[in-house]
C-alpha positions in Angstrom: 86.6 60.6 119.9 87.4 60.3 116.2 85.3 63.4 115.4 87.2 65.4 118.0 90.5 64.3 116.6 89.4 65.3 113.0 88.1 68.6 114.3 91.4 69.4 116.0 93.3 68.4 112.8 91.2 70.7 110.7 91.6 73.6 113.2 95.4 73.0 113.3 95.6 73.0 109.5 93.6 76.3 109.4 95.8 77.9 112.0 99.0 76.8 110.2 97.7 78.2 106.9 96.8 81.5 108.7 100.3 81.7 110.2 102.0 81.1 106.9 99.9 83.9 105.3 100.6 86.3 108.1 104.3 85.6 108.1 104.6 86.3 104.4 102.4 89.4 104.2 103.1 93.0 104.9 101.3 94.2 108.1 100.5 97.7 106.7 99.1 96.7 103.3 98.3 92.9 103.6 100.3 92.5 100.3 103.0 89.9 100.1 106.2 91.0 101.7 109.7 91.4 100.2 110.9 87.9 101.2 107.9 86.1 99.8 108.0 88.2 96.7 111.6 87.0 96.1 110.5 83.4 96.6 107.5 83.8 94.2 109.6 85.5 91.6 112.1 82.6 91.7 109.1 80.2 91.4 107.7 82.1 88.4 111.1 81.9 86.7 111.2 78.2 87.2 107.6 77.7 86.0 108.1 79.9 82.9 111.4 78.3 82.0 109.8 74.8 82.0 106.7 76.0 80.1 108.8 78.1 77.8 106.4 81.0 78.6 106.8 84.7 79.4 106.0 86.9 82.3 106.6 90.5 83.1 107.8 92.3 86.3 106.6 95.8 87.3 108.7 97.7 89.8 106.7 100.7 91.2 107.7 103.7 93.3 105.6 106.5 94.8 106.9 109.8 93.4 108.2 112.3 95.9 106.9 110.2 98.9 109.6 111.5 101.3 108.4 115.1 100.7 104.8 114.0 101.3 105.8 112.3 104.5 107.8 115.4 105.6 104.8 117.7 104.9 101.9 115.6 106.1 103.4 113.1 108.6 104.0 109.3 108.5 100.4 108.4 109.4 99.2 110.2 106.3 102.0 108.5 104.4 100.7 105.1 105.7 97.2 106.0 104.5 98.7 106.7 101.0 100.5 103.4 101.0 97.3 101.5 102.0 95.2 103.3 99.3 97.8 102.6 96.6 97.9 98.9 97.7 94.2 98.7 97.4 94.3 100.2 93.9 97.0 97.7 92.9 94.9 94.7 94.1 91.8 96.1 92.4 93.4 96.9 89.0 95.6 93.7 88.9 94.3 90.4 87.7 93.7 87.5 90.0 96.8 85.7 88.7 99.1 88.6 89.3 101.4 88.7 92.4 101.3 92.1 94.1 103.9 92.8 96.8 105.3 95.6 98.9 109.0 95.5 98.0 109.9 98.0 100.7 109.1 101.5 101.9 107.2 103.1 99.1 108.2 100.5 96.5 106.1 97.7 95.1 106.6 94.8 92.8 104.0 93.1 90.6 104.6 89.8 88.8 102.4 89.4 85.8 102.4 85.7 84.8 101.9 84.7 81.1 102.2 88.4 80.1 104.3 89.8 77.3 105.8 93.3 77.7 103.3 94.9 75.4 100.4 93.6 77.4 102.1 94.6 80.7 102.5 98.1 79.5 98.7 98.4 79.0 98.1 97.1 82.6 100.9 99.4 83.9 99.2 102.4 82.3 95.8 101.4 83.9 97.6 101.2 87.3 99.4 104.5 86.8 96.2 106.3 85.7 94.1 104.8 88.6 96.6 106.3 91.1 96.8 109.6 89.3 93.0 110.2 89.2 92.2 108.8 92.7 90.8 111.7 94.8 92.0 110.1 98.1 95.6 110.3 97.0 96.1 114.1 97.0 98.0 114.5 93.7 100.2 111.5 94.4 101.7 109.8 91.3 103.8 106.7 90.7 106.6 105.7 88.3 106.8 102.2 86.9 109.7 100.2 85.5 109.0 97.2 83.3 111.1 94.1 82.6 110.1 90.8 80.9 111.3 87.2 81.1 113.2 85.9 79.3 114.3 88.8 77.1 115.4 91.1 79.9 117.0 88.4 82.0 116.7 84.8 83.1 117.6 85.3 86.8 115.6 87.2 89.3 118.5 89.5 90.1 118.8 90.5 86.4 115.0 91.1 86.0 114.9 93.2 89.2 117.9 95.2 88.1 116.4 95.8 84.6 113.0 96.8 86.0 114.8 99.1 88.6 116.8 100.7 85.9 113.6 101.4 83.9 111.9 102.7 87.0 114.7 105.2 87.7 114.6 106.3 84.1 110.9 107.1 84.5 111.8 109.1 87.6 114.7 110.9 85.9 112.6 111.8 82.9 109.8 113.5 84.8 108.0 111.0 87.0 104.4 109.7 86.7 105.7 107.6 83.8 106.3 104.0 82.7 109.6 103.0 81.2 110.6 99.6 79.8 
């Protein structure tokens, strides 16, 4: 009887964990969703504040994605988003938090990473997308902001990274701006 109870408890724990992961991940990409990204960003700010450490935030947008969807259809667009998500997971480090921010936008939290180091990783990500033969000449633009120098609240960091992202788009796309 005790073994049955223990088995049920273990199974319930596994199902609970699976439910938590599913409720916090994006169904198309299996990346963390926007809501969980916001939570994790807040937690990273708290952790970095206590440890007096740095981290960097990347905001990423697929260039001309609406035009691609209009020309090729939304299913082809979904395939692009899935492939880009795969690249982000592959190129990012295990400690990085990769999330689908919404639509064709993504966010990556880079713990314990200075801006200069983040720019190197951002370039690896940008280049991996640019040269991928499955992406049919798709490119991305990336905005970079670091804690604490670019803001100490999540809203400030997101706004700064967004501003840099839109500067990358305005200045020609397929670029990284900080």
